[in-house]
MIVEX-181109 format. One record per residue (C-alpha): residue number from 1; chain; x, y, z. Coordinates in nm, 4 decimals, padded with zeros to 6 digits. Layout:
! residues N
+-----+--------+----------+----------+----------+
: num : cadena :       xx :       yy :       zz :
+-----+--------+----------+----------+----------+
: NUM :      A :        X :        Y :        Z :
...
+-----+--------+----------+----------+----------+
//
This chain:
! residues 93
+-----+--------+----------+----------+----------+
: num : cadena :       xx :       yy :       zz :
+-----+--------+----------+----------+----------+
:   1 :      A :  03.9363 : -02.6503 : -05.5810 :
:   2 :      A :  03.7729 : -02.5436 : -05.2589 :
:   3 :      A :  03.6554 : -02.7507 : -04.9548 :
:   4 :      A :  03.2967 : -02.7435 : -05.0465 :
:   5 :      A :  03.3822 : -02.8837 : -05.3871 :
:   6 :      A :  03.6180 : -03.1561 : -05.2494 :
:   7 :      A :  03.3667 : -03.2638 : -04.9996 :
:   8 :      A :  03.0870 : -03.2891 : -05.2843 :
:   9 :      A :  03.3158 : -03.4964 : -05.4698 :
:  10 :      A :  03.4143 : -03.7470 : -05.2072 :
:  11 :      A :  03.0454 : -03.8091 : -05.1241 :
:  12 :      A :  02.9793 : -03.8542 : -05.4766 :
:  13 :      A :  03.2764 : -04.1108 : -05.4932 :
:  14 :      A :  03.1784 : -04.2821 : -05.1727 :
:  15 :      A :  02.8151 : -04.3006 : -05.3090 :
:  16 :      A :  02.9117 : -04.4486 : -05.6371 :
:  17 :      A :  03.1539 : -04.6943 : -05.4965 :
:  18 :      A :  02.8838 : -04.8095 : -05.2385 :
:  19 :      A :  02.6322 : -04.8823 : -05.5262 :
:  20 :      A :  02.9203 : -05.1099 : -05.7242 :
:  21 :      A :  02.9881 : -05.2837 : -05.3566 :
:  22 :      A :  02.5971 : -05.3640 : -05.3557 :
:  23 :      A :  02.6315 : -05.4716 : -05.7145 :
:  24 :      A :  02.9473 : -05.7006 : -05.6351 :
:  25 :      A :  02.7614 : -05.8648 : -05.3713 :
:  26 :      A :  02.4788 : -05.9499 : -05.6221 :
:  27 :      A :  02.6938 : -06.0902 : -05.8539 :
:  28 :      A :  02.8718 : -06.2943 : -05.5840 :
:  29 :      A :  02.5097 : -06.4479 : -05.4949 :
:  30 :      A :  02.4257 : -06.5016 : -05.8594 :
:  31 :      A :  02.7717 : -06.6742 : -05.9349 :
:  32 :      A :  02.7038 : -06.8783 : -05.6525 :
:  33 :      A :  02.3756 : -07.0034 : -05.7689 :
:  34 :      A :  02.5101 : -07.0498 : -06.1052 :
:  35 :      A :  02.8000 : -07.2878 : -05.9469 :
:  36 :      A :  02.5578 : -07.4854 : -05.7729 :
:  37 :      A :  02.3567 : -07.5374 : -06.1041 :
:  38 :      A :  02.6582 : -07.6290 : -06.2972 :
:  39 :      A :  02.7571 : -07.8910 : -06.0054 :
:  40 :      A :  02.4337 : -08.0310 : -06.0258 :
:  41 :      A :  02.4285 : -08.0784 : -06.3900 :
:  42 :      A :  02.7906 : -08.2221 : -06.3738 :
:  43 :      A :  02.6761 : -08.4754 : -06.1165 :
:  44 :      A :  02.3535 : -08.5710 : -06.3057 :
:  45 :      A :  02.5662 : -08.6167 : -06.6132 :
:  46 :      A :  02.8430 : -08.8133 : -06.4520 :
:  47 :      A :  02.5773 : -09.0511 : -06.3220 :
:  48 :      A :  02.4251 : -09.1016 : -06.6451 :
:  49 :      A :  02.7699 : -09.1626 : -06.7966 :
:  50 :      A :  02.8450 : -09.4201 : -06.5208 :
:  51 :      A :  02.5029 : -09.5817 : -06.6199 :
:  52 :      A :  02.5975 : -09.5934 : -06.9736 :
:  53 :      A :  02.3542 : -09.3730 : -07.1033 :
:  54 :      A :  02.5548 : -09.0661 : -07.1573 :
:  55 :      A :  02.8949 : -09.0002 : -07.3822 :
:  56 :      A :  03.2018 : -08.8709 : -07.2342 :
:  57 :      A :  03.1591 : -08.5559 : -07.4105 :
:  58 :      A :  02.8529 : -08.4592 : -07.2179 :
:  59 :      A :  03.0680 : -08.5009 : -06.9083 :
:  60 :      A :  03.3521 : -08.3152 : -07.0675 :
:  61 :      A :  03.1239 : -08.0485 : -07.1601 :
:  62 :      A :  02.9545 : -08.0310 : -06.8032 :
:  63 :      A :  03.3156 : -08.0481 : -06.6463 :
:  64 :      A :  03.3940 : -07.7263 : -06.8410 :
:  65 :      A :  03.0714 : -07.5558 : -06.7673 :
:  66 :      A :  03.1468 : -07.6335 : -06.3865 :
:  67 :      A :  03.5221 : -07.4845 : -06.4006 :
:  68 :      A :  03.3865 : -07.1907 : -06.5846 :
:  69 :      A :  03.1180 : -07.1048 : -06.3207 :
:  70 :      A :  03.3809 : -07.1543 : -06.0500 :
:  71 :      A :  03.6261 : -06.8959 : -06.2376 :
:  72 :      A :  03.3231 : -06.6511 : -06.2647 :
:  73 :      A :  03.2490 : -06.6989 : -05.8757 :
:  74 :      A :  03.6220 : -06.6259 : -05.7844 :
:  75 :      A :  03.6275 : -06.3259 : -06.0208 :
:  76 :      A :  03.3239 : -06.2073 : -05.8575 :
:  77 :      A :  03.4544 : -06.2618 : -05.5184 :
:  78 :      A :  03.7923 : -06.0555 : -05.6331 :
:  79 :      A :  03.6165 : -05.7607 : -05.7831 :
:  80 :      A :  03.3945 : -05.7288 : -05.4530 :
:  81 :      A :  03.7388 : -05.7208 : -05.2544 :
:  82 :      A :  03.8427 : -05.4620 : -05.4922 :
:  83 :      A :  03.5368 : -05.2606 : -05.4657 :
:  84 :      A :  03.5517 : -05.2929 : -05.0810 :
:  85 :      A :  03.8701 : -05.1692 : -05.0655 :
:  86 :      A :  03.8059 : -04.8751 : -05.3024 :
:  87 :      A :  03.5466 : -04.7954 : -05.0725 :
:  88 :      A :  03.7489 : -04.8052 : -04.7742 :
:  89 :      A :  03.9866 : -04.5741 : -04.9274 :
:  90 :      A :  03.7088 : -04.3313 : -05.0467 :
:  91 :      A :  03.5932 : -04.3233 : -04.6797 :
:  92 :      A :  03.9494 : -04.2668 : -04.5499 :
:  93 :      A :  04.0077 : -04.5892 : -04.3837 :
+-----+--------+----------+----------+----------+
//
């Protein structure tokens, strides 16, 4: 492989990884919004349960949804960090 071809491949790799980094940031933003919504839903459901107008199963469902949203956010942050490390590697850092 000649020097010119190697430079093109590196530039392509950096470009693709940069796009993945942007997508990862958007996913963090989206999962943050989902987590906030799940927290609000859980809080409302728990309030209704304490008032005696919602069954415990609704509280459990809301708690599961909140837990899932937290896991999704953690995965999004992890994926962002992996992509960021990949970008740094591709850029020779």
